[in-house]
C-alpha positions in Angstrom: 46.2 144.3 45.3 42.7 143.5 46.4 41.2 140.2 45.4 38.6 137.6 46.3 39.9 134.0 46.3 38.4 131.7 43.6 35.5 129.7 44.9 35.1 131.8 48.0 31.8 133.8 48.4 32.1 137.5 48.6 31.4 138.8 52.1 31.5 142.5 51.4 34.9 142.9 52.9 37.8 142.8 50.4 40.8 140.6 51.0 44.3 141.9 50.4 47.5 140.1 49.4 50.0 140.3 52.2 47.4 141.0 54.8 44.5 138.4 54.5 46.2 136.4 51.7 49.8 135.3 51.0 51.6 137.7 48.7 54.1 136.6 46.0 56.6 135.7 48.7 54.1 133.9 50.9 53.8 136.6 53.5 50.6 137.4 55.4 49.7 139.8 58.2 52.2 142.4 57.0 50.0 145.2 58.7 50.8 143.7 62.1 54.4 144.7 62.4 55.0 147.4 65.0 51.5 147.4 66.4 52.5 145.8 69.7 55.6 147.9 70.5 55.8 149.0 74.1 59.5 149.8 74.6 59.0 153.6 74.4 56.2 155.0 76.7 56.3 158.2 74.7 55.2 156.4 71.5 51.7 154.9 71.0 51.1 153.1 67.7 47.6 153.7 66.4 47.6 152.2 62.9 49.8 150.4 60.4 48.8 150.5 56.7 50.6 148.5 54.0 51.1 150.7 50.9 53.1 148.1 48.9 54.2 144.5 49.3 55.8 143.6 46.0 59.2 142.3 46.8 59.8 144.5 49.9 57.2 146.1 52.1 56.3 149.8 52.3 54.2 150.7 55.4 52.6 153.9 56.7 52.4 154.0 60.5 50.2 156.4 62.5 51.4 157.0 66.1 51.0 159.4 68.9 54.3 161.0 70.1 55.1 162.7 73.4 57.4 165.7 72.9 60.1 166.8 75.4 57.7 169.5 76.8 55.1 166.8 77.5 52.5 167.5 74.8 51.3 164.8 72.5 51.0 165.0 68.7 49.6 162.6 66.0 52.3 161.7 63.5 52.6 159.5 60.4 55.7 158.0 58.9 56.4 155.7 56.0 59.0 153.0 56.5 60.5 150.7 53.9 61.1 147.1 55.1 63.6 145.1 52.9 64.8 142.9 55.7 68.2 143.0 57.5 71.5 142.4 55.8 75.2 141.7 56.3 78.4 142.9 54.7 82.0 141.9 54.9 85.5 143.3 54.2 87.9 140.7 52.8 91.5 141.7 53.5 95.1 140.3 53.0 97.5 141.8 55.6 100.6 140.2 54.0 100.0 141.9 50.6 98.0 144.8 52.2 95.1 144.4 49.8 91.3 144.3 50.1 88.8 142.5 47.8 85.8 144.5 46.8 83.0 144.2 44.3 81.6 146.3 41.5 78.0 146.3 40.3 75.3 148.5 38.9 73.0 150.2 41.4 69.9 151.8 39.8 69.0 154.0 42.8 72.4 155.6 42.8 72.3 156.0 39.0 69.0 157.9 39.1 70.3 160.1 41.9 73.4 161.5 40.3 76.0 158.8 40.2 77.7 159.0 36.8 77.2 155.4 35.7 75.6 153.6 38.7 78.6 151.2 39.0 79.4 151.2 42.7 82.5 149.8 44.4 81.4 147.9 47.5 82.1 145.3 50.1 80.3 142.0 49.5 76.8 142.1 51.0 73.3 140.7 50.9 70.1 140.2 52.8 69.8 137.6 55.5 66.9 135.8 53.9 66.1 133.8 57.0 69.8 132.9 57.8 71.8 134.2 60.7 74.0 137.2 59.9 77.2 135.0 60.0 75.6 132.3 57.7 74.3 135.0 55.3 77.7 136.7 54.9 79.5 133.4 54.3 76.9 132.7 51.6 77.2 136.2 50.0 81.0 136.2 50.1 81.1 132.9 48.2 78.5 134.0 45.7 79.9 137.4 45.0 83.7 137.0 45.4 84.2 133.3 45.1 86.0 133.1 48.5 85.1 130.8 51.4 84.9 132.7 54.7 85.7 130.5 57.7 85.0 132.4 61.0 84.4 136.1 60.2 85.0 138.8 62.8 81.9 140.7 63.8 82.6 144.4 63.7 79.3 146.2 64.5 75.6 146.5 63.6 74.2 149.7 62.1 70.9 151.1 61.1 71.9 152.5 57.7 69.0 154.9 57.0 66.8 155.0 60.1 64.7 157.9 58.9 62.9 155.7 56.4 64.4 152.2 56.1 64.1 149.5 58.8 67.2 147.6 57.7 69.9 146.8 60.2 73.2 145.8 58.6 75.6 143.4 60.3 79.3 144.2 59.5 82.0 141.6 59.3 85.6 141.3 58.3 87.8 138.2 57.4 91.1 137.4 55.7 91.3 136.0 52.2 93.9 134.6 49.9 94.6 131.8 47.4 93.7 129.3 50.1 90.2 130.7 50.4 89.3 130.8 46.7 86.6 128.3 45.8 85.1 129.7 42.6 84.8 132.8 40.3 82.0 134.6 42.2 80.0 137.1 40.2 76.7 136.7 42.0 73.7 134.7 40.9 72.9 135.3 37.2 69.3 134.0 37.6 68.7 136.9 40.0 70.0 139.5 37.6 73.4 139.8 39.4 76.4 140.8 37.3 79.1 141.4 39.9 82.9 141.8 39.3 85.6 141.6 41.9 88.2 144.3 42.4 91.4 143.7 44.4 93.0 146.9 45.5 95.9 148.0 47.7 94.5 149.2 50.9 96.0 152.6 50.5 94.4 153.0 47.1 91.0 152.0 48.5 91.3 154.8 51.1 92.3 157.2 48.4 89.2 156.3 46.4 87.1 157.4 49.4 88.8 160.8 49.4 88.3 161.3 45.6 84.7 160.0 45.6 85.4 156.8 43.6 84.1 154.8 46.5 80.8 156.3 47.5 79.0 153.4 49.3 78.4 153.9 53.0 79.0 150.4 54.2 82.3 150.1 52.3 83.6 153.5 53.6 82.7 152.4 57.2 84.5 149.1 56.9 87.6 150.6 55.2 87.9 153.3 57.9 87.4 150.7 60.6 90.2 148.6 59.0 92.5 151.7 59.1 91.7 152.8 62.7 91.0 149.6 64.6 91.1 146.7 62.2 93.8 144.7 60.3 95.6 147.8 58.9 95.6 149.8 62.1 98.9 151.5 63.0 101.6 149.1 64.2 102.0 150.7 67.6 98.4 149.6 68.4 99.1 145.9 67.8 99.3 145.1 71.5 95.7 146.2 72.0 94.2 143.4 69.9 94.5 139.6 69.7 95.7 138.0 66.4 93.1 136.6 64.0 93.2 133.1 62.8 92.8 132.3 59.1 90.1 130.1 57.7 
């Protein structure tokens, strides 16, 4: 949106929210991200254009790229910046269960999911917090369980062809001792989240039959089976025990 601030004389150059003026989230200079990158000598950033800055930011970047044979070409790519996020798998090794969430996801619904109701691990954007702080917050808001010291699993770029987001993966035990509330998300933000406690073997079966179709959830469940809390018993000597709370 192009505007001229009230009371300011027109100079002939339009001002733009998110670039010259704060946007609805108070951000400014959104066209500067990526312009000063120097880590790859085969990439030269030429221009960054902000296409949209409503809640998240959509940019179009123009850059020169050096190919394997040495020649350079001028390229353009759009990239969607929604910030980084974190996700967590809550598990109970004694009862061999996991605690997941279920909520409506419009993008999945419009792209072929039968009802848009996805089964997922608890997750959310960092919103200025550290990954560990953010996932404690999200676990409490969505599942009603307090996470003490979560185990960091890995960090992943979930859709690097078009989305900048890097997702931080965690896991932590849960049980009656960690319950602090009902969860369900923040109603004021439109969240309507239910929790779903499943036997771990059933959760794996839901991956196979397509009932769980969320990437982060599949990755954490498979990690739990291969190298996490539900790994085969003969691998137990390879890892140290985890403390609760």
